[in-house]
C-alpha positions in Angstrom: 0.0 0.0 0.0 1.5 3.4 -1.1 1.5 6.0 1.7 0.5 9.4 0.4 2.6 12.2 2.0 1.1 15.6 2.0 4.2 17.6 1.9 6.3 20.0 -0.2 8.0 19.3 -3.5 10.7 21.5 -5.0 10.3 21.9 -7.9 6.7 20.8 -8.1 5.5 18.1 -10.5 3.8 20.7 -12.6 7.0 22.7 -12.8 8.9 19.7 -14.0 6.2 18.9 -16.6 6.1 22.5 -17.9 9.6 22.0 -19.2 9.3 18.3 -20.2 6.0 18.1 -22.0 6.9 20.3 -25.0 9.8 17.9 -25.8 7.4 15.0 -26.4 6.3 14.1 -30.0 2.6 13.8 -28.9 2.5 17.3 -27.4 0.2 19.5 -29.5 0.7 22.9 -27.8 2.2 26.0 -29.3 5.7 27.4 -29.2 5.2 29.1 -25.8 5.4 27.5 -22.4 2.4 25.3 -21.4 0.1 26.5 -18.6 -0.6 23.3 -16.7 -3.1 22.4 -14.0 -3.7 19.0 -12.4 -6.9 17.5 -13.7 -7.0 14.0 -12.3 -5.4 10.6 -12.3 -4.8 7.6 -10.1 -2.0 5.6 -8.5 -0.8 2.0 -8.5 1.0 0.2 -5.7 4.5 -1.2 -6.1 4.5 -4.6 -4.3 8.0 -3.9 -3.0 7.1 -0.4 -1.7 10.1 1.2 -3.4 8.6 3.0 -6.5 5.9 5.6 -6.4 3.5 5.1 -9.4 1.2 7.8 -10.5 -0.9 8.3 -13.7 -1.4 12.0 -13.7 -3.7 14.0 -16.0 -2.7 17.6 -16.7 -4.5 20.2 -18.7 -2.6 22.8 -20.8 -4.5 26.1 -21.0 -1.9 27.9 -23.1 -3.8 26.9 -26.3 -7.3 28.2 -27.4 -8.8 24.7 -26.9 -7.2 23.4 -23.7 -5.6 20.0 -24.1 -5.4 17.2 -21.5 -2.5 14.7 -21.3 -2.0 11.4 -19.6 1.5 11.4 -17.9 2.5 8.2 -16.1 5.2 9.0 -13.6 7.5 6.7 -11.6 9.2 8.2 -8.5 12.4 6.6 -7.2 14.9 7.3 -4.4 17.9 6.7 -6.7 18.6 6.9 -10.4 17.4 4.0 -12.6 20.3 2.7 -14.7 19.8 2.5 -18.5 16.8 4.9 -18.7 18.5 8.3 -18.4 16.6 9.4 -21.5 13.3 9.0 -19.7 14.2 11.2 -16.7 11.6 14.0 -16.3 13.6 15.6 -13.5 14.5 15.5 -9.9 12.6 16.9 -6.9 13.3 17.4 -3.2 10.5 15.7 -1.3 9.8 17.1 2.2 9.7 13.7 3.8 11.6 11.3 1.4 14.4 13.6 0.3 15.6 13.6 -3.3 13.4 11.8 -5.8 14.0 11.0 -9.4 10.9 11.3 -11.6 10.8 9.2 -14.7 8.4 8.8 -17.7 6.8 5.7 -16.3 6.4 4.0 -19.7 10.2 3.3 -19.4 10.1 2.1 -15.8 9.8 -1.7 -15.5 7.9 -1.5 -12.1 5.2 0.8 -13.5 4.9 -1.2 -16.7 4.4 -4.4 -14.8 1.7 -2.9 -12.5 -0.1 -1.3 -15.5 -0.3 -4.7 -17.2 -1.5 -6.3 -13.9 -4.2 -3.6 -13.8 -5.3 -4.4 -17.3 -5.6 -8.1 -16.3 -7.5 -7.3 -13.1 -4.8 -8.5 -10.8 -4.4 -5.1 -9.1 -6.7 -2.2 -8.4 -6.3 1.5 -9.2 -5.9 3.6 -6.1 -7.0 7.2 -5.4 -4.4 9.7 -6.5 -4.2 11.7 -3.2 -5.8 9.5 -0.5 -4.0 6.5 1.1 -5.6 3.0 0.8 -8.6 4.1 -1.2 -9.6 2.4 -4.5 -10.4 4.7 -7.4 -13.7 3.4 -8.7 -13.7 5.7 -11.7 -10.9 3.6 -13.3 -12.3 0.6 -15.2 -10.6 -2.1 -17.2 -11.5 -5.0 -19.5 -9.4 -7.9 -20.7 -10.3 -11.5 -21.2 -7.3 -12.8 -23.1 -4.4 -15.0 -22.0 -1.9 -13.9 -19.3 0.3 -11.0 -20.4 4.1 -10.7 -19.9 5.2 -8.3 -17.2 7.7 -6.4 -19.4 7.4 -4.2 -22.4 9.4 -1.8 -24.5 8.1 1.8 -25.0 8.1 3.9 -28.2 6.7 7.4 -28.5 4.9 8.5 -31.6 2.8 11.6 -32.5 -0.3 9.6 -31.5 0.9 8.4 -28.0 3.1 5.8 -26.5 3.1 2.1 -27.6 4.1 -0.5 -25.0 5.2 -3.6 -27.0 5.0 -6.7 -24.9 7.1 -9.7 -25.6 4.4 -11.7 -27.4 4.0 -9.0 -30.0 0.9 -7.5 -28.4 0.9 -3.7 -28.1 -0.7 -1.6 -25.4 -1.2 2.0 -26.7 -1.3 4.8 -24.1 -3.4 7.7 -25.2 -1.2 10.6 -24.1 -3.6 13.2 -25.6 -7.0 12.5 -24.0 -10.3 13.0 -25.9 -13.4 13.4 -23.7 -16.2 11.0 -24.5 -14.3 8.6 -26.7 -14.5 4.9 -26.3 -12.2 1.9 -26.9 -12.6 0.4 -30.4 -15.0 -2.6 -30.5 -12.2 -4.8 -31.7 -9.8 -3.9 -28.9 -8.5 -6.8 -26.9 -8.6 -4.8 -23.7 -8.6 -1.3 -22.3 -8.2 0.9 -19.2 -10.6 3.9 -19.0 -10.3 6.7 -16.5 -11.8 10.1 -15.7 -10.5 13.7 -15.2 -11.9 17.2 -14.7 -12.4 19.5 -17.6 -11.7 23.3 -17.3 -15.5 23.9 -17.0 -15.7 21.7 -13.9 -17.4 18.7 -15.5 -16.0 15.2 -15.4 -14.8 13.5 -18.6 -14.1 9.9 -19.4 -12.0 8.3 -22.1 -9.7 5.3 -22.7 -6.3 5.9 -21.1 -4.8 2.7 -22.7 -6.0 0.3 -25.4 -4.7 -3.2 -26.2 
């Protein structure tokens, strides 16, 4: 069970993402700096209790039609060898000290737990409350057992996690309210977030 610490972060997550998001191929903002707000998300537990796993939704209001993005983040107490390219940045946590924040699609612990969520072996947890399931996150998958590893590749459409049996789990980085998973999808994870007008939106976060 992940323990949520209500404490300070320097820089904040949004400050890190303000610099990092425009470097991604799936970012659709303009040439200026994004104006980000936290719009939702959920967490998953690391069975070993070492890695913080958060799926954050942020909305960029710097464009005429505000855009929402899914950002999986993995928080570690030490650098992760071999994935330097996936480092979002470092933060000073008021309780835990220095933390390394990674694009979670390249973190093996986050990927393993995401696939476990898809299969129904773990449950999504509330983003900001300890030991509280997030009932807005739903999933569907009725196929054979999936491997626990995958390789990540970014495109202009999102991030593709290629599992070892050739199956691909596509993360929708740019979220589109009201959309649904394709009828021929082998599985999906759907979540919710808050729109700038205060209403709740739902859409697939990941489709197999």
